[in-house]
C-alpha positions in Angstrom: -0.2 -0.5 -0.2 1.3 3.7 -0.7 0.6 6.5 1.3 1.9 10.1 1.4 3.1 11.6 4.9 2.4 15.3 5.7 5.2 16.2 4.5 4.1 15.1 1.1 7.0 12.5 0.5 6.4 9.5 -0.5 7.3 5.9 1.7 6.1 2.6 1.7 4.6 1.0 5.0 6.7 -1.7 5.8 4.5 -4.8 6.4 4.4 -8.8 7.0 6.1 -10.9 4.1 5.2 -14.1 3.1 8.5 -16.2 1.4 6.2 -19.1 1.0 9.1 -20.9 2.6 9.4 -23.6 5.6 11.5 -22.6 8.2 15.1 -25.4 8.4 14.2 -28.2 10.3 15.9 -30.5 13.0 17.7 -33.5 12.4 16.6 -36.2 14.1 19.3 -37.6 16.4 18.9 -41.0 15.0 20.6 -40.4 11.7 22.9 -37.6 13.8 23.9 -40.6 15.7 24.3 -43.0 12.7 26.5 -40.7 10.3 29.2 -40.5 13.6 28.7 -44.0 13.4 29.7 -45.0 9.9 32.4 -41.8 10.0 34.1 -43.8 12.7 33.7 -47.2 11.5 35.2 -45.9 7.9 38.9 -44.6 10.4 38.2 -48.4 12.1 39.1 -49.8 8.9 41.8 -47.4 7.3 43.4 -48.0 10.6 42.9 -51.4 10.4 44.0 -51.4 7.3 47.2 -50.1 7.4 47.9 -51.8 10.2 47.4 -54.8 8.2 49.4 -53.8 5.4 52.5 -53.0 7.7 52.2 -56.1 9.0 52.5 -58.0 5.7 55.7 -55.7 4.7 57.2 -56.7 9.0 56.8 -60.6 7.8 57.8 -60.5 4.5 61.1 -58.0 5.5 61.9 -60.9 8.4 61.4 -63.6 5.2 64.0 -62.1 2.8 67.2 -64.1 2.4 70.5 -62.8 4.3 73.6 -61.9 2.6 76.9 -63.4 4.3 80.6 -61.5 3.0 82.4 -65.2 2.5 85.1 -65.1 5.1 88.0 -67.7 5.3 86.5 -70.6 6.7 88.9 -73.6 6.8 86.5 -76.1 8.6 83.7 -75.4 6.4 83.2 -77.9 4.9 83.6 -80.4 7.9 81.7 -83.1 8.8 81.5 -81.2 12.1 80.0 -78.2 10.4 77.9 -79.9 8.2 76.0 -81.8 11.1 75.9 -78.4 13.1 74.1 -76.4 10.1 71.6 -79.8 9.8 71.0 -80.1 13.1 70.1 -76.0 13.6 66.6 -75.3 14.6 63.9 -73.8 12.6 64.7 -70.6 15.4 67.1 -69.2 18.0 65.0 -67.7 20.5 62.8 -65.2 18.6 64.9 -65.3 14.9 63.3 -66.9 12.4 65.4 -69.5 10.2 66.2 -67.6 6.7 68.0 -68.4 3.6 71.5 -67.7 2.0 71.6 -65.3 -1.2 73.3 -67.0 -3.0 76.7 -68.3 -3.4 76.2 -69.0 0.5 79.8 -69.3 2.6 79.7 -73.0 3.5 79.2 -74.1 6.9 77.1 -71.1 7.1 73.1 -70.6 8.3 71.0 -67.4 8.6 68.4 -66.0 10.5 66.3 -63.3 11.5 64.7 -60.7 14.3 60.9 -60.4 14.3 62.6 -56.5 13.0 64.2 -58.1 10.1 68.0 -57.7 11.3 69.8 -60.2 10.6 71.6 -63.2 13.0 74.4 -65.1 11.0 76.0 -68.3 12.2 79.3 -69.5 11.3 80.8 -72.6 11.5 85.3 -74.0 10.7 86.7 -70.4 11.2 90.1 -69.8 11.4 91.6 -69.2 15.4 89.9 -65.8 16.8 93.0 -63.5 16.7 91.9 -61.8 19.6 91.5 -65.2 21.3 94.7 -65.5 23.5 95.4 -67.2 26.9 93.6 -64.9 29.8 90.6 -63.9 28.0 87.3 -63.4 29.7 85.1 -66.1 29.0 80.8 -66.6 29.2 79.8 -69.4 29.4 75.7 -69.8 28.4 74.0 -73.9 28.3 77.3 -75.4 28.9 79.5 -73.8 25.6 82.3 -71.0 26.7 81.9 -68.4 24.6 84.5 -65.4 23.2 83.5 -62.1 22.4 85.4 -61.5 19.1 85.6 -57.2 19.2 84.9 -56.0 16.4 87.4 -53.2 14.7 85.7 -50.5 13.7 84.0 -48.8 16.9 80.5 -47.9 15.0 79.6 -51.5 14.4 76.2 -52.1 17.1 76.0 -56.3 16.5 78.3 -58.2 18.5 80.2 -61.4 17.5 80.2 -64.3 19.9 82.6 -67.1 19.3 82.0 -70.9 20.7 85.9 -72.1 22.0 85.3 -75.4 23.2 84.1 -77.2 19.8 86.3 -79.0 17.6 85.7 -76.4 15.5 84.7 -72.3 16.4 81.5 -71.7 15.9 80.6 -67.9 15.4 77.4 -66.0 15.8 76.6 -62.5 15.2 73.5 -61.1 17.2 72.2 -57.5 16.6 71.9 -55.0 19.0 69.1 -55.7 21.4 68.9 -59.6 20.0 68.8 -60.5 23.6 69.9 -63.5 25.3 67.6 -65.9 23.3 69.3 -66.9 20.1 73.0 -68.5 21.4 70.9 -70.0 24.3 69.5 -71.5 21.7 72.3 -72.3 20.0 74.8 -73.8 23.2 72.0 -75.5 23.6 72.1 -77.2 19.5 76.3 -77.1 20.0 76.3 -79.2 22.8 73.9 -81.9 21.5 75.7 -81.8 18.4 79.6 -81.2 19.1 81.6 -82.8 21.6 83.6 -80.6 23.9 86.9 -80.0 23.9 89.5 -77.8 25.8 89.8 -73.9 24.5 92.6 -73.3 22.6 93.9 -69.9 23.2 96.8 -68.2 21.7 99.5 -67.4 23.8 100.2 -63.9 24.7 102.5 -61.6 22.7 
């Protein structure tokens, strides 16, 4: 409606406007709850899938062959070493046995820890150069072991040599592998190879 005020100017009167629409209705609680649940299920599903892929990758890495450097091993093809390699178990502690990359050094066997770190067993090695009279030995399950130090201080793995068997047997362990591998290997040595007196070299 159009009106004229006392001053003669025109203006439009304000009136209620009907837009013909309805106000926004709130979503039912059931719909909101269902949406939240679906979102959570999707997130959990993605996390489970990622975890499964990660576990599968770790298992694959832990079963990969190990490449062992060939070292002088005059007794590697002796009957004692052949018997030992054949008698080695499928696991040393938490380490599972895996193949060696060809050509594999004779008298050797390989394992991997759950984190894929390698454990290498060697039989028939020459006399350890630092195994001299008076060095400390450690007995594990009836086997006398000598810790062969690595000349490279950056190396974190450790090598232990069984010195009371007809052939020198060494095992190289990654840092944090625990005592399980050397205990299991000691049991196999006790069952397979006879004991002999350690043969340290004279000092000087």
